[in-house]
N, C-alpha and C positions, 0 to 999 in steps of 0.2 A: 611265895605262892607260885611264881613262874617256874621255879625249879621243881615243885611238886607236880605241876601240870606236865612238864617235860618228862619227868620220871614215869608218870602215868601213861603218857603216849608211848614211851619205849616199852613198858610192860605189856600194853595192849597189842603192840605190833609183834611181840615175840610169839612164834608158833612152833610147830614140830621142826626144830632146826635141822635135825639129822635127815629129814625126809627130802630136803631140797638137793637136786643134782644138777650139775652143769650139763647142758646139752649142746652148747655152741658158744662161739665168741667171735666178735669182729674186732680185729686188731688194727689200729690206725697209727701211722707214722707221725712223728713230731711235725710241728708247723713248718720248720725249715725245710724238711724233706718234701712236704706237701707243696710248698711254694716253689721249690726247684722243679718238681714234676709239672706243675701248672705252667711255669715259665717255658719249659721245653715244648709243651703242647702248643703254647702261643706261637713259638717260633715255627713249629711244624706247620701250623695252620696259616702262618703269615699274618697273624693278627695279635700282636703283643698287647694291644689295648684290651681285648677280650680276656686275655690271661690275667691282666692287672685287675680286672673286675672280679674274676674268680678268686684271685689271691686275697683281695679285700674281703670277700665273703668268708674265707677261711680264717682270717684274722679277727672276724667279728662273730665267731661261733658262740652259742650259749654256754658251752662248757668252759671256754676261756674266760668268759665274764664271771661265771659262778665260782670256779676254782682258782682263778688267777693264772699267770703264765705257767706252762708246763716246763719241766726240765728238758733241756736240749738233748737231742739224739736219744730220746726215750719215748717209746710208743705208749699209747693208752689203749683201753679195750672196753667194748660193750659186751657184757657177759649175760647169757640167757640161762635161766634156771627153770626146772620143771619139778613138780611135787612127785617124788618117786612113789610114795604111798598111793596117791591118787592114780598114778599110772598102773600100778599093780592091781588095784581094785576095779577100775573101770577105764581101761586105756583109751577108749574112744573119746572120752571127755578130758583126757589129760592135758590137751592143749589149752583148755580153759584155765589151767593153773599157771600158765607161763608168767614169769616175772623176770625183770632184768636189772642189772646194776652197772655202774660205771666204775672202772678202775683207772685212776688218774695219777700221773707222776707230778705231785705238787712241788712248787718251789717256795711256797710260803709256809710259815710255821702254823701250828694249831692256833696260837694266840692271834696271829695276823688274820687267819681265816675267820675267827670269831668276830674280829673287828670289822671285817668286810661285810658281814651280815648282821645288821642291826636286829636285836631281839633274839638272836640265837643263843643257845646255852649248851652246856655239856653235862650229861648225866651217865655215870657208869661207863665212861670212855666213849660215849656216843654223842656226837654233836647234833643237836636238833635245830634245823633251819626252817623257818616258816616260809613256804614258797616252793615252787617246782624248780628243779635245777635247770630246766629248759625254758622256764617262764617264771621268774621270781615275782612277777606282778600277780601271779595266781596265788593269792593268800589262803585259798581253801586247801592247798596241798602242803605236805610236810616232807622234807628231805632229810634223811638220816645219813650222817657222814662219819666214817670210822677211819682214824689214822693208823698206819702201821707202826710198829714199835720204834722203828728208826725215823719216823716222821716224813719219809720220802714218798709215801703213797697214801691215797685215800680210796676207800670203797664207798660208793654213794648209791642210795636207792630210796624209794618211798616205803620200803620195808627194811627193818633192822637186820633181819636174817640175811637178806641178799647183800646188804652193805658190808656185813662181816665176811660173808663167803667170798666176795669179790677179791679180798686180799689173798686168798689162796691161789689166785690166778697170776700172781706176780712172777713166779718162775717161768710160766709159759709165755707171758707177755714180754718179758725182757729178752727173750731169744731173738737172734738176728732175723729180720724180716727179709733178708737177702735182696734188698732193693725195692720190695713191694711198698706201695703207698698205703694200701689197705689189704687185709687178708681175712678171709672168712674160714672158720673151722666149724664143722658140723659133726656131732658125735652120733654113735649108733642109736642111742635111745631117742634122739630127735626123729630119726627116720621111722623108728617103730611107732612113735606117737602120731606122726603124720599119716602113716599107713593105717593105723587104727581109726583115725578120723575119716580117712578117705574110704575105708571099707563101709562106713556107715552112710556114705553118699552113693545113692543108686546110679548117679550119672558119672561116677569116677571112672577114669581110664583103667581098664583091668591090667594093662602092662605097667602103668605107673604104680598101681597098688602092689603088684608083685615085685617090682624093682625096689620099691621102698622097703619091702620086707627083708630083702637080702643085702641091703646096703649097710656098710659098716662105718665108713668115715669119708668125709669130703673136706678138702682144703683147696681154696682157690684165692689167688692174689692178683692184684693189678700193679704193674710196674711201668714206668716211663723210661725206656732206655734210649740210647743214641739212635737205635734203629727204628724206634716207633713205640706204640702203646702195646704192651705185652700183657696177656692174660694167661696165667699158668696155674695148673691145678693137678690134684691127685684124687683118685677114687679107689676105694677098696670094697670088695663084695665078699659075702660068705663063700667059703671054699666049696667048689663044685656047683655053685649056683650058675644060672645062665650068664650073669654078668662076669663071673670069674672065668667062664669058659671062652669068653671073647678075646680076640687079639693075640692068640698064641702063635699065629702064623704071620710073620712079617711080609711086607711087600717085597717084590724083587727089585732089580735095578730099573731105572727109567719108568717109574709108575705113570708118568703123564704122557707116555709115548703115543697113546691112542687119541689124545686130545689134538684136534686139528689146529692149523695155524690161525684159524678164525675164532678159536675158543676164548671166551672172556671168563669162563667159570669151568671148573672141573672138580669132581669128587671121585676119589679112587679108594677102594677098600680091598683088602686081602680076603682070601677065603676064611670063613668063620669069624669075620669081624663083627657079626651081629646084623640082623635084618632090619634094624631100626633105620628109617630114613631112606631105605633103598626103594627106588621107583622101578616099576616094571611096566611092560606094555599093557598088561591086564589091569593094573591099578590106574594107569593113565586113561584107559578106555572107560573105566568106572567113573573117574573124575570128570571126564568130558560130559558124560550123561548127567551127572549130578549138577555140574555147573550150568549146563544148558537148562535143566529143570528149574533152576532158580534165577534164570535171567541172563546168564553170561555164556555166549558161544565162543569158547576159548580157542577153537580150531581156526578162528579168523586171525588169531594173534600168535599162535604157537603150534609147532609140529614136533612129533617125537618119532625118531627112526632108530633102527638097530643095524649096526654094521655086520659084515660077515664074521667078524671076530667076536661078536656078541656085545660090543660096547654101545651104549645109548647116546644119542645126540639130540639135543633140543635146539630148535631154531626159533627165535622170536622175531616178529615183524614189527620193528619200531615205528615204521611209517603208519601201519594200520592202527597201532596202539595210540599214537599221538593224534591221528585223525579222529579216532573214537573219543579220546579224551577231550578234544576240542568241541565235540558235539555234547552239549550239556546233558542230554538225555540218554547217552549211550550206555552208561553204567548204572543209571538210576534204578533200573528194573532188577538189578542183582540184589537178592536178599541174603546177605552174609550170615545173619543169625540162623536162618533155616538151613542154609548150606552146611554150616558147621555142625548143626544138630544131626544132619544126615551122614556126615563123615564119621560120626561115632560108630555107625554100622560097619563102615569099611575097616575101622580099627579093630573091631571085634572079630572080623573075618581074617584079618592079617595080623595075628598075634606075633609078638617078638620071639625070636629064637637066636641062640648063639650060632647055631649051624646055619651058614648062609653061603651062597656062591661068591666068587670074586666079582667085584662090581666096578664099573667105570661109567660115569655120566659126564658129559661135557655140554656146555651151552654156548651158543653164539648168537649174534644179531645179524639178520639178513643184510647182505651187502657190505658188511664191515669186517676189516681184518686189523687186529692190533699190531703195534710195531714189533712186539716181542712174543715168542712162544711161551706158553704157560710154564713149562719146565724151567726155562731160564728165569722167569719172573719169580717163581716159587723159591728157587735157590737164592736169588738176590734178597727176597723178603725174609726168608727163614733159613739162613745159612746153618743154623744149629742142627737142622735135619740131617746134614751130611754125616754126623757122628752118631746118629740114632738108627734104630731099625723099626720105623713106624709100621703099624698095620693099617693105618688110614691117613690119607692126606687130602687136603682140599685147597683151592685157590680161587679167589674172585677179585676182579679189578673194577672198582667203582669208577676210576678215571676213564677207563675204556668204555664203560657203559654210558657214562655221561657224554663222552665224545661222540659215541654212536647215535645218541638220541638228540644231541644239542641241535643239529641241523633240522631234524624233523620237528622238534619242539618250536624252533623259530618259525618254521613254515606254517605251523598250526596256530601260532600266536596271533591275537588280534593286532591289526596294523598299528593302532595307537600305542601299543606296549613295546613294539619292536625296537625303537630307537633307544629307549631307556635300558632294555634288557640285553641288547647286543653285547656290550662290554662284559657283562656277567656271564653270558653264554659262551663268549670267546674264552674266558678264563676257565670255565667248566670243561671246555673242549680241549684242554691240554692234557695229553696222556702222560702218565708217570710209569716208570718201570716196575716199581713196587706195587703192593696191593694188600689184600687180606689173605693171610695164609695160616693153615692150621695142620697139626699132626697129632696122632695118638700113638702111643707105644707102651709096651709092658716093661716093668722093672720088677721081676719076680711076681709077687701077687698084687702089685700096685699098677693101676692104669694111670698113665701120665698124659697130660694134655698141654699143648702150647699153641696159643693163637696170637697172632700179631697183626696190627694195622700199621703198615710201614710209615715212616716219617713223611715221605713224599705223598703217600695216599691221603694223609691227614689234611693236605692242602685242599683236597676236594671237599672235606667237611667245612672248611672255612669258606669255600666258594658257595656251598649250599646254604650256609648261614647268611652270607651276603645276598644271595638270590632271594631267600625268604624275606629278608629285610626290604629289598627292593620291591618285591611284590606287595609287601605290607604298606610301603609308602605309596605305591600306585593305588592300592585299595583305599587308603586314607584320602588321597587326592580326589578319587572318584566320589567318595562320600561327601567331601567338601563341595565339589561341583554340584552334587545333587541338592545339598543344603542351600547353596546359593540360588539354584533354580527355584526351590520352594519359597525362599525369601522374596524372590522377584514376583512370584505369583501372589 
């Protein structure tokens, strides 16, 4: 009887098999590679215990419990499918047909797998498991598992079609990840489906809708190298589209020459790199008006000026910001929701164009000068840039920012918190030469991106985490004191 029920479930699950198309996949490195990456991050942050906690979470994932140990040095993948027929008939609703499957490099045999799952059975080559692969206690769900012919892989999903189709992703999944811990691949049809859905939304960003329409492929991966945490990606657009026209003119030598010695951030773009993200004095003036309309007088904290060469420089007043932050009512009047609603009008007036002037913006904090100039720090953080011809580069130092505001934060802090927080603030006030650096460059018709958080900059993340914990402990302590006072009454 059990076999008859299983066969019926398989039959009911079968649909228009040929209609399903893969539109993207998330490739995940094996547990050993994940553990090594997490350990490095722990060393960078100066907190191996936090890394140990993250490693324990990796070793306790639902997929590991469901499928058993994965084969070493072999990635797994989460594959996303879309009903191609539904996309053709009514593309705006195609996203409603999304389904996904897991492709997993098993180390156990089919027989062992059946023993792992009580009540499971096999019908026509499909193993039927009662329960969700991410929550086996959910007995209302059913997971279908299909083994490859050599028994080294399984495709699994709550639909039979997707479980079988996942096995077709083996060749793409076994390809070298080039050190990435995770890698996302998005296909052209995914962009088209998202665009169709976005078009139906009257509040959708017109630039986003247009960009989705001419986007062909995206690949982005995260790697933990000796130099830091790396995010690398590629993007392709339709030929002669606005996206394809960007980045054909590389930057010249010394792109950060205009950034002053006091700069903690700089964004430099070559001519025709694309107008997205470029700030102008006109846009800044419009933002000032909108911000003030919704309760924030930004000119008290920031100024924007243009040099004789045409480069923009923003200066932040950390003392004024910290003083305002210490006043509990200073930012309460600002209505973020209404402000964001109004900014849609600005976007509509400033549509994206590939044709754009050369651009350079730097930012500094009033009264503060970092130990190193940005050009030197960028080269130390992203030495790979020396062998490329980027059309856009950027750098930001979190450690310099924290050092610049640490003293002002301490001064604005309530007296009772200062003794506990001083060691944390002293740690945050330690500048590192590296930082967050990025570059964009062209390789024929492909746009390539490289972003890195340097290993020494990661220490700031550990310091911020420690600071948050200390503030949390202080908050708990205050709550306990309040409770004690209530008990006394």
